[in-house]
C-alpha positions as CSV (number, residue, x, y, z in Angstrom):
1,M,127.9,65.8,87.0
2,S,126.4,64.1,90.0
3,E,122.7,64.5,90.7
4,S,121.8,66.7,93.7
5,R,120.0,65.1,96.5
6,P,116.5,66.4,97.4
7,F,116.4,68.7,100.4
8,T,114.5,67.3,103.4
9,Y,113.7,68.4,106.9
10,K,116.5,66.2,108.3
11,H,119.0,68.6,106.8
12,Y,117.9,71.2,109.4
13,F,119.2,69.2,112.4
14,P,123.0,69.7,111.7
15,Y,122.3,73.4,110.9
16,L,120.5,73.9,114.2
17,A,123.1,71.9,116.2
18,L,125.9,74.2,114.8
19,L,124.0,77.3,115.8
20,L,123.4,76.0,119.3
21,V,127.0,74.8,119.9
22,F,128.7,77.9,118.7
23,G,126.1,80.2,120.2
24,A,126.6,78.5,123.6
25,G,130.4,78.9,123.2
26,I,130.1,82.6,122.6
27,W,127.9,83.0,125.7
28,L,130.4,81.0,127.9
29,I,133.3,83.2,126.7
30,L,131.4,86.4,127.4
31,V,130.5,85.1,130.9
32,A,134.1,84.3,131.6
33,G,135.3,87.7,130.4
34,S,132.8,89.5,132.6
35,R,134.4,87.8,135.6
36,L,137.7,89.3,134.7
37,Y,136.2,92.8,134.8
38,S,134.6,92.1,138.2
39,Q,137.9,90.9,139.6
40,G,139.6,94.2,138.7
41,S,141.7,93.3,135.7
42,V,142.7,97.0,135.2
43,R,146.1,97.7,136.7
44,P,146.4,100.5,139.4
45,S,147.5,103.8,138.1
46,S,151.0,105.0,138.7
47,A,149.7,108.2,140.1
48,G,149.2,106.8,143.6
49,P,146.4,105.3,145.7
50,T,144.2,108.4,145.2
51,A,144.0,107.8,141.5
52,S,141.0,105.9,140.1
53,A,141.9,102.4,139.2
54,S,138.9,101.7,136.9
55,P,136.1,103.5,135.3
56,T,133.2,104.3,137.6
57,P,130.5,101.7,137.1
58,P,127.2,103.1,135.7
59,A,124.7,104.3,138.3
60,E,121.6,102.2,138.9
61,S,119.4,105.0,137.3
62,E,121.4,104.8,134.1
63,K,121.1,101.1,133.9
64,E,117.3,101.5,133.9
65,I,117.4,103.6,130.7
66,S,116.0,101.4,127.9
67,Y,117.9,100.7,124.8
68,V,115.2,102.5,122.7
69,G,115.7,105.5,124.8
70,K,119.4,105.5,124.3
71,I,118.9,105.4,120.5
72,F,116.6,108.4,120.4
73,R,118.6,110.4,123.0
74,G,122.0,109.6,121.6
75,N,122.3,108.2,118.1
76,L,119.5,110.4,116.7
77,R,121.6,113.5,117.5
78,N,124.7,112.7,115.5
79,S,125.3,114.7,112.3
80,L,124.1,112.0,109.9
81,S,120.9,111.3,111.8
82,I,120.0,115.0,112.0
83,L,120.6,115.4,108.2
84,L,118.4,112.4,107.4
85,L,115.7,113.6,109.6
86,Q,115.8,117.0,108.0
87,L,115.6,115.5,104.5
88,V,112.5,113.5,105.5
89,V,110.7,116.4,107.0
90,I,111.6,118.9,104.3
91,I,110.8,116.6,101.3
92,V,107.5,115.4,102.8
93,S,106.5,119.0,103.8
94,A,107.5,120.4,100.5
95,R,105.5,117.7,98.6
96,L,102.4,118.1,100.7
97,I,102.3,121.9,100.7
98,G,103.3,121.9,97.0
99,K,100.3,119.7,96.2
100,L,98.0,122.0,98.2
101,F,99.2,125.0,96.3
102,Q,98.8,123.2,93.0
103,K,95.1,122.6,93.8
104,I,94.6,126.3,94.4
105,G,96.2,127.2,91.1
106,Q,99.7,128.2,92.4
107,P,102.9,126.6,91.2
108,P,104.2,123.9,93.5
109,V,107.5,125.7,93.9
110,L,105.6,128.3,96.0
111,G,104.5,125.5,98.2
112,E,108.1,124.5,98.7
113,I,108.9,128.1,99.7
114,V,106.1,128.2,102.2
115,A,107.2,124.8,103.5
116,G,110.5,126.4,104.5
117,I,108.7,129.3,106.1
118,V,106.4,126.9,108.1
119,L,109.4,124.9,109.3
120,G,111.3,128.1,110.2
121,P,111.2,130.7,113.0
122,S,108.2,132.4,111.4
123,L,105.8,129.6,112.4
124,L,107.3,126.5,113.9
125,G,109.7,128.6,115.9
126,L,106.8,130.6,117.4
127,I,104.6,127.6,118.1
128,S,107.3,125.2,119.4
129,P,110.8,126.6,119.7
130,D,112.0,123.3,121.1
131,A,110.8,121.3,118.1
132,M,112.5,123.7,115.7
133,A,115.7,123.5,117.8
134,F,115.5,119.7,117.7
135,L,114.9,119.6,113.9
136,F,117.3,122.3,112.8
137,P,120.1,122.9,115.3
138,P,122.4,125.7,114.3
139,S,125.3,123.3,113.9
140,S,123.5,121.5,111.0
141,M,122.6,124.5,108.9
142,E,125.9,124.7,107.0
143,T,125.6,121.0,105.8
144,L,122.0,121.6,104.8
145,K,123.0,124.8,102.9
146,L,125.7,123.0,100.9
147,L,123.5,120.1,100.0
148,S,120.8,122.5,98.8
149,Q,123.3,124.3,96.6
150,I,124.1,121.0,94.9
151,G,120.4,120.5,94.2
152,V,119.9,124.0,92.7
153,A,123.0,123.6,90.6
154,L,121.8,120.3,89.1
155,F,118.4,121.8,88.4
156,M,119.8,124.8,86.6
157,F,122.0,122.5,84.5
158,V,118.8,120.8,83.3
159,V,117.2,124.2,82.7
160,G,120.2,125.2,80.6
161,M,119.8,122.0,78.5
162,E,116.2,122.9,77.8
163,L,117.0,126.4,76.6
164,N,116.3,126.7,72.8
165,V,119.3,128.7,71.8
166,G,118.3,128.8,68.1
167,E,115.0,130.4,68.9
168,L,116.8,132.9,71.1
169,R,119.0,134.2,68.3
170,Q,115.9,135.4,66.6
171,K,114.8,137.3,69.7
172,A,118.1,138.5,71.1
173,R,117.0,142.1,70.6
174,T,114.0,141.7,72.9
175,A,116.0,139.7,75.5
176,V,118.8,142.2,75.8
177,M,116.7,145.3,75.8
178,V,114.1,144.0,78.3
179,S,116.8,142.6,80.7
180,N,118.8,145.9,80.7
181,V,115.7,148.1,81.2
182,S,114.4,145.8,83.9
183,I,117.5,146.5,85.8
184,V,118.1,150.2,85.2
185,V,114.6,151.4,86.0
186,P,114.0,149.5,89.3
187,F,117.6,150.3,90.3
188,F,116.9,154.0,89.9
189,L,113.6,153.7,91.9
190,G,115.4,151.8,94.6
191,V,118.1,154.4,94.9
192,A,115.5,157.2,94.9
193,V,113.4,155.6,97.6
194,A,116.5,155.3,99.8
195,L,116.3,159.1,100.2
196,W,113.0,158.6,102.0
197,F,113.9,155.5,104.1
198,Y,117.6,156.2,105.0
199,R,117.1,158.0,108.3
200,S,114.4,155.6,109.6
201,L,115.6,152.3,108.3
202,A,119.4,152.3,107.7
203,P,121.7,151.1,110.4
204,E,123.7,153.9,112.2
205,K,127.1,153.2,110.7
206,T,125.9,152.5,107.1
207,S,126.7,155.2,104.6
208,F,123.9,156.5,102.3
209,T,125.8,155.3,99.2
210,A,126.0,151.7,100.4
211,F,122.3,151.7,101.6
212,A,121.0,153.4,98.4
213,L,123.0,151.1,96.1
214,F,121.8,148.0,98.0
215,M,118.2,149.2,97.8
216,G,118.6,149.5,94.1
217,I,120.0,146.0,93.7
218,A,117.2,144.6,95.8
219,M,114.6,146.1,93.5
220,S,116.4,144.8,90.4
221,I,116.7,141.0,91.1
222,T,114.8,138.4,89.2
223,A,114.7,135.0,90.8
224,F,116.3,132.8,88.1
225,P,115.7,129.4,89.8
226,V,112.2,130.2,90.9
227,L,111.3,131.5,87.5
228,A,112.7,128.4,85.9
229,R,110.6,126.2,88.2
230,I,107.4,128.2,87.5
231,L,108.0,127.9,83.7
232,S,108.8,124.2,84.1
233,D,105.7,123.5,86.2
234,R,103.6,125.3,83.7
235,G,105.2,123.6,80.7
236,M,106.4,126.9,79.3
237,S,110.2,126.2,79.4
238,Q,110.5,125.5,75.7
239,T,107.9,128.1,74.5
240,A,109.0,131.3,72.9
241,L,107.8,133.3,75.8
242,G,109.5,131.0,78.3
243,S,112.8,131.1,76.4
244,I,112.8,134.9,76.3
245,A,111.9,135.1,80.0
246,L,114.7,132.7,80.9
247,T,117.2,134.6,78.8
248,C,116.1,137.9,80.2
249,A,116.4,136.5,83.8
250,A,119.8,135.0,83.1
251,V,121.2,138.3,81.7
252,D,119.4,140.2,84.4
253,D,120.9,138.2,87.3
254,V,124.4,138.0,85.9
255,T,124.3,141.8,85.6
256,A,122.8,142.1,89.1
257,W,125.5,139.9,90.7
258,C,128.2,142.0,89.0
259,V,126.5,145.1,90.3
260,L,126.2,143.5,93.7
261,A,130.0,142.9,93.7
262,L,130.4,146.6,93.1
263,V,128.0,147.5,95.9
264,I,129.9,145.2,98.3
265,A,133.1,146.8,97.3
266,V,131.8,150.2,98.0
267,A,130.3,149.1,101.3
268,Q,133.5,147.5,102.5
269,S,135.6,150.5,101.2
270,G,137.7,148.1,99.0
271,G,137.4,150.1,95.8
272,V,135.9,149.1,92.5
273,A,138.9,147.2,91.1
274,A,137.6,143.9,92.4
275,S,134.2,144.6,90.9
276,L,135.6,145.4,87.5
277,L,137.7,142.2,87.7
278,T,134.6,140.2,88.4
279,I,132.8,141.6,85.4
280,T,135.8,141.0,83.1
281,L,136.2,137.5,84.3
282,A,132.5,136.7,83.9
283,L,132.4,138.0,80.3
284,T,135.6,136.1,79.5
285,F,134.1,132.9,81.0
286,I,130.9,133.2,79.0
287,C,132.8,133.8,75.7
288,V,135.1,130.8,76.3
289,M,132.2,128.6,77.1
290,L,130.2,129.6,74.0
291,F,132.9,129.9,71.4
292,M,135.5,127.4,72.6
293,I,134.1,124.8,74.9
294,K,130.8,124.3,73.1
295,P,132.4,123.3,69.7
296,Q,134.8,121.0,71.4
297,L,132.0,119.3,73.3
298,A,130.0,118.9,70.1
299,R,133.0,117.1,68.4
300,L,133.8,115.0,71.4
301,L,130.2,113.8,72.0
302,A,129.4,113.3,68.3
303,E,131.8,110.3,68.4
304,R,129.4,108.4,70.8
305,S,126.9,106.9,68.5
306,N,124.9,105.3,71.3
307,P,125.1,107.3,74.6
308,A,123.0,104.8,76.5
309,R,125.9,102.2,76.2
310,H,128.2,104.6,77.9
311,S,125.7,106.2,80.3
312,R,127.7,105.8,83.5
313,G,130.9,107.2,82.2
314,L,129.0,109.9,80.3
315,V,127.0,111.0,83.4
316,A,130.2,111.0,85.5
317,G,132.0,113.2,83.0
318,V,129.1,115.6,82.6
319,L,128.6,116.0,86.4
320,A,132.3,116.8,86.7
321,F,132.0,119.3,84.0
322,V,128.9,120.9,85.6
323,F,130.5,121.2,89.0
324,A,133.7,122.6,87.5
325,C,131.7,125.3,85.7
326,A,129.8,126.0,88.9
327,L,133.1,126.2,90.8
328,L,134.6,128.7,88.3
329,T,131.6,131.1,88.5
330,E,131.6,130.8,92.3
331,A,135.3,131.7,92.3
332,I,134.6,134.6,90.0
333,G,131.9,135.9,92.3
334,I,128.7,135.5,90.3
335,H,127.3,132.5,92.0
336,A,127.7,128.8,91.2
337,L,124.2,128.3,89.7
338,F,125.1,130.4,86.6
339,G,128.0,128.2,85.8
340,A,125.8,125.1,86.0
341,F,123.2,126.8,83.8
342,L,125.8,127.7,81.2
343,A,127.1,124.1,81.3
344,G,123.6,123.0,80.2
345,V,123.5,125.7,77.5
346,V,126.7,124.6,75.8
347,L,126.0,120.9,76.0
348,P,125.2,119.6,72.5
349,S,121.8,118.1,71.7
350,T,123.2,115.4,69.3
351,N,122.6,111.7,69.7
352,G,119.9,112.1,72.4
353,I,122.4,113.0,75.0
354,R,120.3,115.8,76.5
355,V,117.3,113.5,76.7
356,M,119.2,110.8,78.5
357,L,120.8,113.2,81.0
358,K,117.5,114.9,81.7
359,E,115.8,111.6,82.5
360,K,118.6,110.7,84.9
361,L,119.1,114.0,86.7
362,E,115.9,116.0,86.6
363,T,113.6,113.9,88.8
364,F,116.1,113.5,91.6
365,S,117.3,117.1,91.7
366,A,113.9,118.6,91.4
367,V,112.1,116.3,93.9
368,A,114.8,115.5,96.4
369,L,117.4,118.2,96.4
370,L,115.9,121.4,95.1
371,P,113.3,121.7,97.9
372,L,116.2,121.9,100.3
373,F,117.2,125.1,98.6
374,F,113.8,126.7,99.2
375,A,113.5,125.3,102.7
376,F,116.9,126.4,103.8
377,T,116.2,130.0,102.7
378,G,112.8,129.9,104.4
379,L,114.4,128.7,107.6
380,R,116.4,132.0,107.7
381,M,113.4,134.2,107.4
382,Q,111.8,136.0,110.3
383,I,108.5,137.5,109.4
384,G,106.8,139.4,112.2
385,L,109.4,142.1,112.8
386,L,106.9,144.8,111.6
387,N,104.9,145.8,114.7
388,D,103.4,149.2,113.8
389,W,101.4,150.8,111.1
390,Q,104.3,153.0,109.9
391,S,106.4,149.9,109.2
392,W,103.5,148.4,107.2
393,L,103.0,151.6,105.3
394,M,106.7,151.7,104.3
395,C,106.5,148.0,103.4
396,A,103.5,148.6,101.1
397,A,105.4,151.5,99.4
398,I,108.4,149.2,98.8
399,V,106.1,146.5,97.2
400,A,104.4,149.1,95.0
401,I,107.6,150.6,93.8
402,A,109.2,147.2,93.2
403,I,106.2,146.1,91.0
404,A,106.1,149.4,89.1
405,G,109.8,149.3,88.4
406,K,110.2,145.7,87.4
407,L,106.9,144.7,85.9
408,G,106.1,148.0,84.4
409,A,109.5,148.7,82.8
410,S,109.8,145.1,81.4
411,M,106.3,145.2,79.9
412,L,106.7,148.6,78.2
413,M,110.1,147.7,76.8
414,A,108.8,144.4,75.5
415,R,105.9,146.2,73.8
416,W,108.4,148.7,72.4
417,T,110.3,145.9,70.7
418,G,107.2,144.7,69.0
419,M,105.6,142.1,71.2
420,A,101.8,142.0,71.7
421,W,100.4,143.6,74.8
422,R,99.4,140.3,76.3
423,D,102.8,138.8,75.8
424,S,104.5,142.0,77.0
425,F,102.5,141.9,80.2
426,A,103.2,138.2,80.7
427,L,106.9,138.8,80.3
428,G,106.7,141.7,82.8
429,V,105.0,139.4,85.3
430,L,107.7,136.7,84.9
431,M,110.5,139.3,85.3
432,N,108.8,140.5,88.5
433,T,109.4,137.1,90.1
434,R,112.0,137.8,92.7
435,G,111.8,134.7,95.0
436,L,114.7,133.3,96.9
437,V,117.6,134.7,94.9
438,E,116.3,138.0,96.3
439,L,116.4,136.5,99.7
440,I,120.0,135.4,99.2
441,V,121.0,138.9,98.2
442,L,119.1,140.3,101.2
443,N,120.9,138.0,103.6
444,I,124.2,139.2,102.2
445,G,123.2,142.8,102.8
446,Y,122.0,141.9,106.3
447,D,125.2,140.1,107.1
448,L,127.2,143.1,105.9
449,G,125.3,145.4,108.2
450,I,123.9,147.4,105.2
451,L,120.3,146.5,106.0
452,S,118.6,146.8,109.4
453,A,116.3,144.1,110.8
454,R,113.2,146.0,109.8
455,T,114.4,146.8,106.3
456,F,115.3,143.1,105.8
457,A,111.8,142.0,106.9
458,M,110.2,144.5,104.5
459,L,112.3,143.4,101.5
460,V,111.6,139.8,102.3
461,L,107.9,140.4,102.2
462,M,108.3,142.3,99.0
463,A,110.1,139.3,97.5
464,L,107.4,136.9,98.6
465,I,104.5,139.1,97.4
466,T,106.0,139.6,93.9
467,T,106.6,135.9,93.6
468,F,103.1,135.0,94.7
469,M,101.7,137.3,92.1
470,T,103.2,135.5,89.2
471,G,100.9,132.5,89.0
472,P,97.5,134.4,89.3
473,L,98.6,137.1,86.9
474,L,99.8,134.6,84.3
475,A,96.6,132.7,84.6
476,L,94.6,136.0,84.2
477,V,96.4,137.1,81.1
478,R,96.1,133.8,79.3
479,I,92.4,133.1,80.1
480,G,90.5,131.9,77.1
481,R,93.7,131.8,74.9
482,R,95.8,128.9,73.8
483,D,99.5,129.1,74.1
484,Q,100.5,131.0,70.9
485,P,104.0,131.9,69.7
486,V,105.2,135.2,70.9
487,R,104.9,137.8,68.1
488,V,108.1,139.8,67.8
């Protein structure tokens, strides 16, 4: 092999000469081509002498617009630029406000919720409607919604992987009894309070049955993703209390979505056949996942002795599985996030597969995508629709009844199953977390015309207040006490 010659400065001269020669050639060609345009190279139209032969040259005022101005007035308004701008604003706002809430003892997830409210019509829309219209034009909301749903689905898959199923088998009695009672009691109170609010709050064409049933379902919701984030932020996901709370919330919300399907069927006068079909399909899907898919996955993944060597293919296959499960539950009618959660539950824990997948998926989904879910829901909220003391009095009554039904019923039933008073109260506080799943349900009722604008605003405030209570009450009940196993 011949020895390479040392590089000296004289080697730059041929390089610079080539750039100058070919650059000058490009310039000469462009000058010659511009003369063709000025001489009218476009053929006359066959439409006659009145037809325009060439495009109208730009006006002098348009020529004076700078290139930078064109970028910000044109390119910045295409769909991709709007989405990227929204991602930057939402992620930065959620991070900053989340840090602020963490300093005052609240979970960062609540800061992400508040970030959505700040960026929405409740604050930014009041201060600067033009800024909100620029950041979040109506045409971009559907894209933001879909991307946020992907984020929450991935996070719920990670939450499902962290669920300690073995420990739950020992506490299944508590989980089932608490979850069922935490639905029945607040549902009854919601239906009962509808007798008081129907004439003043229900829309004109809404039947009492539809309004009452929807008030019941609104009181019964537990915010599964928000509860999971609170437990994750507090390091409680894998504790006995956290596992019971997650299981209760999962059973609670699956039941609530099935009841919601029944309420929608009644409201739309479509009968109950569709609702019964939804419940049957949901139970069938759960049984297939737990008793058929889970053993097959365990056998399939047990063959991979070192999952790190096949990480790309494994992650691709798992993501396809997660999204397929989410698709099935979405098609059934019980929301995509439950399919993603169940996919995490049935994934085997052998060979460190769960650890590897958690490291690859959790950070991106929790930091980059999940705040979009909270922000998007906050953007749809409109606080400030209550403008008289009667409305605020009714709102206070709704909040009080919601807390008594959810927190009180869950606490008393947990105590009845043998849990200590402190743990029973903590479980009731966690079950009282309604958050943004509640807001999703409320938006469904509002879109269907079951809820009026004032009712919608009151229930939104109820969801926020019960969610904000979770952190302080958990801190209060666990003051001066280390995290001990739940006694059942």
